[in-house]
ZAMARGU-4260 file (C-alpha; in steps of 0.2 Angstrom, whole numbers, plus 5000, padded with zeros to 4 digits):
<rodrens>
0) 5078/5006/5046 | 5061/5009/5042 | 5050/4992/5042 | 5037/4990/5032 | 5023/4978/5030
5) 5017/4973/5013 | 5012/4955/5015 | 4994/4945/5017 | 5000/4939/5034 | 4994/4957/5040
10) 4978/4952/5039 | 4973/4948/5058 | 4985/4963/5065 | 4971/4975/5071 | 4973/4987/5086
15) 4956/4993/5095 | 4964/5007/5107 | 4959/5007/5126 | 4940/5002/5127 | 4932/5004/5143
20) 4914/4998/5151 | 4907/5014/5142 | 4917/5013/5128 | 4915/5004/5110 | 4916/4984/5114
25) 4920/4973/5102 | 4914/4955/5101 | 4926/4941/5098 | 4928/4938/5078 | 4919/4924/5075
30) 4928/4912/5067 | 4916/4902/5055 | 4905/4919/5050 | 4921/4929/5049 | 4910/4944/5055
35) 4912/4956/5068 | 4898/4963/5078 | 4898/4978/5088 | 4891/4984/5102 | 4880/4998/5104
40) 4887/5014/5113 | 4876/5028/5106 | 4874/5030/5124 | 4870/5051/5131 | 4880/5046/5144
45) 4897/5048/5137 | 4913/5040/5135 | 4930/5041/5146 | 4941/5043/5132 | 4956/5046/5147
50) 4964/5031/5141 | 4963/5038/5122 | 4978/5046/5111 | 4973/5062/5100 | 4979/5061/5084
55) 4993/5073/5081 | 4996/5087/5068 | 5001/5085/5050 | 5018/5091/5050 | 5032/5095/5038
60) 5019/5093/5022 | 5028/5097/5006 | 5011/5097/4995 | 4991/5098/4999 | 4981/5089/4983
65) 4964/5090/4983 | 4964/5102/4998 | 4974/5117/5004 | 4980/5121/5021 | 4968/5134/5026
70) 4952/5121/5018 | 4958/5107/5029 | 4960/5117/5042 | 4942/5120/5042 | 4938/5102/5035
75) 4945/5093/5051 | 4935/5101/5064 | 4921/5090/5072 | 4924/5076/5060 | 4928/5057/5061
80) 4943/5058/5054 | 4952/5042/5045 | 4970/5046/5043 | 4978/5031/5029 | 4997/5033/5028
85) 5000/5025/5012 | 5012/5025/4997 | 5009/5023/4978 | 5019/5010/4973 | 5015/4999/4987
90) 5003/4987/4981 | 4997/4982/4999 | 4991/4999/4998 | 4983/5000/4981 | 4971/4987/4983
95) 4965/4996/5001 | 4960/5010/4988 | 4944/5003/4982 | 4940/5003/5001 | 4943/5019/5006
100) 4937/5029/4991 | 4919/5019/4993 | 4918/5023/5010 | 4923/5044/5005 | 4907/5041/4995
105) 4896/5034/5007 | 4899/5042/5023 | 4907/5059/5019 | 4890/5070/5021 | 4886/5063/5037
110) 4903/5069/5046 | 4918/5057/5039 | 4934/5066/5034 | 4947/5053/5025 | 4966/5061/5023
115) 4978/5052/5014 | 4996/5054/5020 | 5007/5050/5007 | 5024/5045/5015 | 5035/5039/5002
120) 5047/5025/5000 | 5057/5029/4985 | 5061/5045/4978 | 5051/5046/4965 | 5036/5045/4975
125) 5041/5063/4981 | 5036/5070/4965 | 5018/5078/4967 | 5016/5076/4947 | 5018/5057/4951
130) 5004/5056/4965 | 4993/5069/4957 | 4994/5052/4944 | 4990/5039/4956 | 4977/5050/4963
135) 4969/5052/4945 | 4971/5034/4941 | 4963/5027/4959 | 4948/5040/4959 | 4953/5048/4974
140) 4944/5066/4979 | 4948/5067/4996 | 4963/5077/5004 | 4978/5071/5003 | 4996/5077/5010
145) 5014/5074/5006 | 5024/5069/5019 | 5041/5069/5010 | 5050/5070/5025 | 5042/5056/5034
150) 5037/5069/5049 | 5020/5065/5050 | 5024/5048/5049 | 5033/5052/5064 | 5022/5061/5074
155) 5010/5046/5071 | 5024/5035/5076 | 5020/5023/5064 | 5033/5010/5054 | 5020/5002/5040
160) 5014/5005/5024 | 4998/5005/5023 | 4992/5009/5039 | 4972/5017/5045 | 4971/5027/5060
165) 4953/5032/5066 | 4950/5048/5074 | 4933/5052/5084 | 4925/5070/5083 | 4934/5077/5096
170) 4951/5072/5089 | 4955/5055/5100 | 4961/5041/5091 | 4950/5023/5092 | 4955/5014/5080
175) 4971/5009/5070 | 4973/4994/5059 | 4990/4989/5048 | 4989/4983/5032 | 4974/4975/5022
180) 4960/4967/5028 | 4947/4969/5041 | 4935/4980/5029 | 4920/4975/5037 | 4927/4978/5054
185) 4935/4993/5051 | 4918/5001/5041 | 4909/4997/5057 | 4919/5006/5068 | 4916/5021/5057
190) 4897/5019/5057 | 4899/5018/5076 | 4912/5033/5078 | 4898/5044/5066 | 4884/5036/5075
195) 4893/5045/5093 | 4895/5063/5083 | 4878/5061/5079 | 4874/5059/5096 | 4884/5073/5101
200) 4882/5088/5092 | 4860/5084/5090 | 4862/5078/5073 | 4850/5065/5064 | 4856/5049/5054
205) 4853/5037/5044 | 4850/5020/5053 | 4855/5010/5038 | 4869/4998/5041 | 4873/4990/5025
210) 4893/4989/5021 | 4903/4992/5006 | 4903/4973/4996 | 4920/4975/4987 | 4928/4955/4982
215) 4943/4955/4992 | 4960/4949/4986 | 4963/4933/4990 | 4982/4931/4995 | 4994/4916/4992
220) 5000/4911/5009 | 5015/4903/5001 | 5023/4915/4990 | 5040/4922/4987 | 5044/4939/4998
225) 5047/4955/4991 | 5063/4957/4982 | 5074/4973/4984 | 5087/4979/4970 | 5094/4993/4981
230) 5110/4988/4993 | 5104/5000/5005 | 5086/4992/5005 | 5091/4972/5003 | 5104/4973/5015
235) 5105/4956/5026 | 5090/4949/5015 | 5100/4938/5003 | 5090/4941/4990 | 5100/4944/4976
240) 5106/4929/4967 | 5120/4932/4954 | 5138/4928/4961 | 5144/4948/4959 | 5132/4951/4974
245) 5128/4972/4977 | 5144/4982/4973 | 5138/5002/4982 | 5139/5014/4969 | 5148/5004/4953
250) 5143/4998/4938 | 5143/4980/4937 | 5144/4967/4922 | 5133/4955/4930 | 5132/4937/4920
255) 5120/4924/4916 | 5118/4912/4930 | 5121/4893/4929 | 5108/4891/4940 | 5093/4899/4949
260) 5087/4897/4966 | 5068/4901/4971 | 5066/4918/4979 | 5081/4927/4972 | 5083/4938/4956
265) 5098/4938/4946 | 5100/4955/4932 | 5111/4952/4917 | 5120/4964/4910 | 5126/4982/4915
270) 5119/4987/4930 | 5122/5002/4942 | 5119/4999/4959 | 5111/5012/4971 | 5104/5011/4988
275) 5085/5009/4983 | 5088/5002/4963 | 5096/4995/4949 | 5099/5005/4934 | 5100/4998/4917
280) 5118/5007/4910 | 5117/4998/4892 | 5104/5000/4880 | 5098/4980/4883 | 5100/4968/4899
285) 5088/4957/4908 | 5082/4949/4923 | 5077/4932/4929 | 5069/4926/4943 | 5061/4909/4950
290) 5046/4913/4962 | 5030/4906/4969 | 5015/4918/4968 | 4999/4922/4958 | 5004/4939/4957
295) 5021/4947/4951 | 5021/4967/4949 | 5036/4978/4948 | 5041/4996/4955 | 5052/5005/4941
300) 5055/5021/4934 | 5062/5027/4917 | 5055/5023/4900 | 5059/5006/4894 | 5050/4992/4883
305) 5051/4974/4894 | 5048/4958/4885 | 5041/4945/4898 | 5045/4926/4895 | 5040/4911/4907
310) 5046/4895/4908 | 5057/4902/4893 | 5041/4905/4882 | 5034/4920/4878 | 5021/4924/4892
315) 5003/4917/4890 | 4989/4925/4889 | 4982/4916/4904 | 4997/4923/4915 | 4995/4942/4907
320) 4995/4955/4920 | 4986/4969/4919 | 5000/4980/4913 | 5005/4970/4899 | 5001/4981/4881
325) 5001/4968/4869 | 5008/4949/4868 | 5020/4947/4879 | 5027/4967/4881 | 5025/4978/4895
330) 5031/4997/4891 | 5035/5008/4906 | 5031/5025/4902 | 5030/5032/4921 | 5036/5030/4938
335) 5026/5018/4948 | 5020/4999/4950 | 5017/4988/4935 | 5008/4971/4936 | 5016/4957/4925
340) 5008/4942/4931 | 4991/4939/4935 | 4984/4921/4935 | 4972/4911/4944 | 4982/4900/4955
345) 4998/4902/4965 | 5012/4891/4957 | 5031/4891/4954 | 5038/4898/4937 | 5055/4905/4930
350) 5050/4922/4924 | 5063/4932/4913 | 5059/4948/4907 | 5071/4956/4892 | 5073/4976/4895
355) 5078/4988/4879 | 5080/5005/4884 | 5095/5011/4894 | 5093/5022/4910 | 5078/5008/4915
360) 5078/5010/4933 | 5069/4994/4944 | 5067/4996/4962 | 5057/4979/4967 | 5046/4963/4965
365) 5030/4962/4974 | 5020/4947/4975 | 5002/4940/4979
</rodrens>
């Protein structure tokens, strides 16, 4: 089973690979200022790369977006390449995109090529039309390849969303970061590898060293973990609070719970159990949840109208997520990620979602 990291605890996990005396040297992280200093290695003496792996070929690609196979083959030559492994309904992936698109705007002409490797978690993410909508929504102009069978994912020996690998202009992977965060450090690596490229190719480069300035999402340290509605995805997680439990492949009539436990969800009504989701088989149903977080998101498919209640009352405007259309209503139309709750501070609340729409399908709750 694939592991997945979609949490703020990832922020500190960074791997800078095999650095020797003549390779890039990173100073230790200054705990007070949270800045990274990178030693200048733009020497013409060269760098010993015998300890680095080369980036694998992109294999098993189902669709090429913003490019063609022929164009990408030419684009990649002599470029510093940032490979971003992501999927569009992953909130942690989405939070990294403003930085990645800003780096594309800033460094493309200096020799940076960004390739989005879209490796899907759910079946609907294999649909190119859905991915195209996400690309348009997030302003992605760089090439995106759809790794629907996870073959490129496996070629990189990857296990996480999101993950960034940066290869130098000779194809050696010089940086590897899992999850969100470390944006300044990552950008400094981009700058350093572009300098190496310019020196190697005899190209003049701007000495400007400013960094992209975007406010970073501040995670809640104690929060509800991601909750999975699919019986296969949720196995051994003890996240479904209803006494009826998961019943693979069956339609289950879930009853109103007598009490609700923290970090568990409770469907009410008739729901069909799938490996990756639950689907409402009647016209109406609901979901209850006691959570702790400042942000709540859902991943859904198929049309429905969701009426949102918080602590037994219609959702107050100060808690309304970005995708609440009016009052306490969330209209679901496209398959993907929706922001339900967006508040300033983390707290525990009882969330109830009343669903109108037979065929509504829900995959996960995610929290921030």
